[in-house]
C-alpha positions as CSV (number, residue, x, y, z in Angstrom):
1,M,-2.5,36.5,-7.8
2,I,-1.7,33.0,-6.6
3,R,-4.7,31.0,-5.3
4,K,-5.9,27.4,-4.8
5,F,-7.2,25.5,-7.8
6,T,-11.0,25.0,-8.0
7,H,-12.8,22.7,-10.3
8,R,-14.1,25.7,-12.3
9,D,-10.5,26.2,-13.4
10,M,-10.2,22.9,-15.2
11,R,-10.9,24.1,-18.8
12,R,-8.2,26.7,-18.7
13,I,-5.7,24.3,-16.9
14,L,-6.3,21.8,-19.8
15,E,-5.6,24.5,-22.4
16,I,-2.3,25.5,-20.7
17,E,-1.4,21.8,-20.3
18,S,-2.0,20.9,-24.0
19,N,-0.1,24.0,-25.2
20,S,2.8,23.2,-22.8
21,F,3.0,19.5,-23.3
22,P,1.4,18.5,-26.6
23,K,2.9,15.0,-26.6
24,S,2.2,14.1,-23.0
25,A,-0.5,16.3,-21.6
26,Y,-2.3,15.2,-18.5
27,D,-6.0,14.7,-18.9
28,R,-8.9,15.9,-16.7
29,F,-9.0,12.8,-14.6
30,T,-5.3,13.1,-13.8
31,F,-5.7,16.7,-12.7
32,F,-8.7,15.8,-10.5
33,Y,-6.7,13.0,-9.0
34,L,-3.7,15.2,-8.3
35,S,-5.9,17.9,-6.8
36,R,-7.0,15.4,-4.2
37,L,-3.5,14.3,-3.3
38,Y,-1.4,17.5,-3.5
39,Q,-1.4,21.3,-3.2
40,F,-2.6,22.7,-6.5
41,L,-2.2,26.4,-7.1
42,V,-2.9,28.6,-10.0
43,Y,-1.5,32.0,-11.0
44,E,-4.2,34.3,-12.2
45,D,-4.1,37.8,-13.8
46,E,-7.5,38.4,-15.4
47,K,-7.3,34.7,-16.5
48,I,-5.3,31.7,-15.3
49,L,-1.8,31.9,-16.8
50,A,0.0,29.0,-14.9
51,Y,-0.3,26.3,-12.4
52,I,1.8,24.2,-10.0
53,I,1.1,21.0,-8.2
54,F,3.3,19.9,-5.4
55,D,3.5,17.7,-2.3
56,E,3.6,19.8,0.9
57,R,5.2,17.0,2.8
58,D,8.4,16.6,0.8
59,G,8.4,19.5,-1.7
60,H,8.0,17.2,-4.8
61,I,6.8,19.3,-7.7
62,A,4.6,17.0,-9.6
63,S,3.7,19.4,-12.4
64,I,4.1,23.0,-13.4
65,A,3.2,24.8,-16.6
66,V,3.0,28.4,-17.7
67,D,1.0,29.5,-20.7
68,P,3.5,29.7,-23.6
69,L,2.5,33.3,-24.4
70,H,3.3,34.4,-20.8
71,R,6.6,32.7,-20.2
72,R,9.8,34.5,-19.2
73,M,7.8,36.9,-17.0
74,G,8.6,35.5,-13.6
75,I,5.4,33.6,-13.2
76,G,7.0,30.2,-12.9
77,R,9.5,31.5,-10.4
78,K,6.7,32.9,-8.2
79,L,5.0,29.5,-8.3
80,V,8.1,27.6,-7.3
81,E,8.7,30.1,-4.5
82,E,5.3,29.1,-3.1
83,V,6.7,25.6,-2.6
84,F,9.4,27.1,-0.4
85,K,6.8,28.9,1.7
86,N,5.3,25.5,2.5
87,C,8.4,23.2,2.4
88,G,12.0,23.3,3.4
89,R,13.1,22.0,0.0
90,A,11.8,21.2,-3.4
91,W,12.6,18.5,-6.0
92,V,11.4,17.7,-9.5
93,E,12.0,15.3,-12.3
94,V,13.0,16.8,-15.7
95,R,13.4,15.2,-19.0
96,V,17.1,14.9,-20.0
97,S,16.3,16.5,-23.3
98,N,14.4,19.4,-21.7
99,K,17.3,21.9,-21.5
100,T,14.9,24.9,-21.1
101,A,13.4,23.4,-17.9
102,Q,16.8,22.4,-16.6
103,V,18.1,26.0,-17.0
104,F,14.9,27.4,-15.4
105,Y,15.5,25.2,-12.3
106,E,19.2,25.9,-12.2
107,V,18.6,29.6,-12.2
108,L,16.3,29.0,-9.2
109,G,19.1,27.2,-7.4
110,F,18.3,23.6,-8.1
111,I,21.1,21.1,-8.7
112,K,21.0,17.8,-10.5
113,V,21.5,15.0,-8.0
114,A,20.4,11.8,-9.9
115,V,19.2,10.3,-13.1
116,I,16.2,8.0,-13.3
117,P,16.5,5.7,-16.3
118,N,13.4,5.4,-18.5
119,Y,11.3,7.6,-16.2
120,Y,9.3,8.9,-19.1
121,R,9.2,5.4,-20.7
122,D,11.1,6.7,-23.7
123,E,13.6,9.0,-21.9
124,D,15.6,9.4,-18.7
125,A,14.9,12.1,-16.1
126,H,17.2,14.2,-14.1
127,V,16.2,14.6,-10.4
128,M,16.8,18.2,-9.4
129,V,16.8,19.5,-5.8
130,R,16.9,22.8,-4.0
131,S,17.1,23.3,-0.2
132,R,16.5,26.7,1.5
């Protein structure tokens, strides 16, 4: 089930985040801040397995993560499809070295349209876009 984030979800979101991004995980403050600015959805099946944060105005996916033990089960795809229910297009920044994420987005129909130098301070990012 996909539903809106609540503050009670924070502990599990932080677990997923630290397991997904051990070198650059967002902290509690960042998630609370993002939850005030953007649409923040969680995927739940007995417990929270994933989340997505996106801007409903322009389809910018600010963050998405799926618990590593539940990847490759279509959960990330379902969350990205929620963006298209709300927006006519979606776009995301992806580390140049993150080939797994790039393939994930390419399978969903995203294409690389630009590179942002030093987006991650130590690494460039691809901008990937998909329109309906």
